[in-house]
N, C-alpha and C positions, 0 to 999 in steps of 0.2 A: 343213473340216478344218484348213486353215492358220490360220483365225481362232481356233479352239480352242487350237491350239499356241501362238499368239501371246499369247492370254489367260493360259494357264498360265505362260508365261515371264514375263509382267508380274507375275502374282501371286507367283511365286517371287522376283522382284527386289524387290518391295515387302516381302516377308517378310524377306529378307536385310537390307534397309535398316533395317527395324524392329529386328531382332536386333542389328545393329551399334550402333544408338542406345542400346539397353538395356545392351549391354556397355560402351560409352563412359561411360554414366551411372554404372554400377556401379564402373568404374575410377576415375572422379572422386570418388565417395563414399568409396571405399577409400583413395585418396590423401589425402583430407581427414581421414579418421580417423587415418591414420598421422601426419599433420602436427599433430594436436591435442595440444598440450602440457598439462602439469599446470596451468600458470598459467591457461589458458583455461577450465579446469574450476572454478576458484576461485569465480566468481560463482554458478554453479549449486550448488556445495557450500554456500556461505553461505545460499542459499535453502532448501536441504534442511534445514540445521541450524535455520533459523528455523521451518520447518514442524514439525520434530520437537519442538523446545522449546515452541513455542506449543501444540501438541496435548497435550504432557505436562502442561500446566496443568490439564486435565480430571482426570487421574489424581491430581494433588495435591488437587484439590477433593474427589474421592471419599475421599481419606484425611483430609479435613478440615484440610488444611494450606493454608489460603487465602492466607497470606502468600507461600508458595512459588509458588502459582498466579499471583499477580500478578507476582512477580519473573520467572517463566518467560515471561510475555507481554511484559514490558519487555525482557528479553534478546532475545526474538524480534523485537521492534521494532528493536533495535540491529542485528541481523544483516540485517533487511530493508532498513535504511538503507544497509548496506554493499554489498549485492550489486549494485545498480545502478551505484554508483560504481566498484566493481571492474570491472564489465563495460565501462564507458566508458574506464577507465584502461588496461585491458589490451587493448582492442579486441576483446572477446569477446561483444559484444551479439548476440543471435540471437532469432528468433521463439520457439524452444523455451524459452529463458530467460525471455522475457516472459510466456509462458503459464504456466510453472512458478511465476513470481513472483506472478501473479494468484491461482493456486490456493493458494499458501502464505498470501497475504494474507487470502483468504476464510476459510480454516480457522483461522489464528492470531489474526485480529482480528475475525472475524465469528462463527464457530461456537464457538470456545473460550471467549471471554469470556461469551457468552450462556449456555452450558452451566454454566460456573462459577457465574454469578449465579443460575441456576435451581436448582442444587443447594443453594446457600447460603440463598436466601430466597424466590425467586419460586415455588417448588413449593407454597408455602402457599396460593396463589391457584388451584391446580389448573389447570383449562382456561384461565382468564383469564391466569394467569401464563405458561403456555406460548404463548398467542397473542401476548403482548408479546415473548417471546423470539423467536418466528418473525418478528415485525415487524422487529426489529433485524437479524436475520440476512438477511432478504430485502432490506432497505435496503442493507446492506453489499454484497450480491451485485449489486444494481442499480448501485451506485456504481462498482464495479470493471468491470462490463460497459460502462458509459458511458465510463469511462476508456479501456478497450481500443478502443472504437469511435472515440473522438476521436483516439486515437493513430494509428489506421490511416488515418483520413480527414483528418488535419491536413495539408493541402496548400497552404493560403493563404500567399502570400508578402507580403501587404500588412499583416499583423498587426504592430502596433508592438512594439518590443523590450521595453517595460515589461510587456507582457501575460504574458511568461514568468515574472514574479515572483509569479504567482498560480495557485492551483489552482481547479478547479470543485468546490465542496463541501469537506467535511472529509476528509482522507486517512484510509485505513483504520486505521493505527496510532493516530492522534489520536482517531478515533471510539471505538476500543476503550478508550483511556485515560479518555475522558469517561464512558463507560458504567461503568467500574470505579472512578470517583472516590469513590462512597459507601464502597466496601470499603477504599479507600486511606485515606479520612478515618477510618474505624473503626480501622484499624491505627495511625493517628497519635494518636487521642484516646480510643479504647476506649469511645466512646458508642454504645450499641446502637441508638440512634435512626436512625443511618445505614444499618442493616441491615434496616429495615422494608420490606416489599414496596412500599409507596407511594413511598418515596424511590427505591428501585431502579427502579420503573416510570418515574418522572419523568426519570431520567438515561438509561434505555434508549430511551425514546421520543424524547427530545431528541437523543441521538446518532444515532438512525435518521433523524430529519428532517434533521439536518445532513449526513448521508451523501448524501441524494438532492436536497438543495437546490442552487440555483445561486449560493450565497453564495461570493464570491471570498475565498479564504484565502491567507495568505502562504506562498510557497514559499521558506523561509529559505535553502535551499542556493544560490539564485541571487543573494543579496545580497552585495555586495562591501564589505569592511571598509576604511575609509580608513586609510592607513598610520599616521596620528597616533593612531588609536583601537586599534591592535593591542596596545600594552601594557595598556590598560584591559581589553581583551577577555581577555587572558591572565590578568590578575588575577581577573577575573570567573569564568573557568573554574576557577582554583585554589580560589576560595571555594566554587564550586558543588560541586566534588569533596569538599571538606572537609565541606560540609553533608550531602552524600549519605552520607558515611562515618559522621558523628556522629549525624545525625537523618534517616534516609532517607525515612521516611513523610511527615513534615511537608514535606520538600523536594519530594518528588514531588507532594504536594497543591498546593503553591504554584506549581509549574511548570505543572500542568494548569489551575489558575485563571488564571494569567498568559496561557496560550494562549487560554482562553475570552475574556478581555478583549481580546486582540489581534484577535479576529474583528471587533470594532466598528471598530477602526482600519483593518483591511484593507478592509472594505467602504467606508469613507469615502475611503481612499486610492485605491481602484479607481475610485470615482465621480468623484473629482477628476481623475484621469488620463484617464478616459473623456471628461470634459467638454472636455479640451484636445485631443482627437483629432479630425481631420477626419471629417465625417459619412460619407464613402465608406468609410473604414477602420473606423469605429465600427460600421457595420452588419454587418461580417464578423468583428469582433473577439470572441474568446473567451479566457478565462484559459488558462493553460498546460496542455498535455496531456503534459508530459514525465513520465518515469518518477519515481514517488514515492520 
């Protein structure tokens, strides 16, 4: 009898302890929500804006306003570039924000460009065209999944500093721009040759392969500009803005082509740096897994 009473007392004590833990956890969460300022929501707000604008490109495609569709995806890429920087600047980085950013990238730069191109041209090839669209979307999803996996498992302390100057494969916004390059070239030249399903297929497949490749690509945000080059950089930015205002489509085309050319130099630069790295570090080294 005494054993049963003692057992009930222990069960009640464990229950009370469990309830106290739940109450404390709730109070901590409540306090965290109270302390959450508007500034801490800005990164997630930028991500949601990118998601909505990127997905709106499909609506523009259904209305046959393909120029607006491309512009929507470009604006989504701008907000996507801003959310990670805002999170780091404001100290508002979180697992929720990272997952939301990946979802936004997948829809804005994987699903949306693919659907736009299918509505525009790839539907002519029926099942084959849809298969190519699915290939591009799946490759984008795999690239983002690999990015998230590397982000969580990146614990090596021996990786050289220069490895953070590179990404693994082409980032999602860049891949979307590569896939949309024929449409952008059409807007610049009005040559319907760029809208043929074969040309679209070549760029969709190429962008998909670049998504899942192990090709080192430049992470331009990590490069530091020497002080003596700052005036030249400011002049370049001014000329770039003037070009975008006066001739947006040729300028976008040149920027994407320049990025494709940079892939050659990024691979060579990475191999040169890798050759100068000690073998012990070289075996564990991978390009950067920082937020894109």
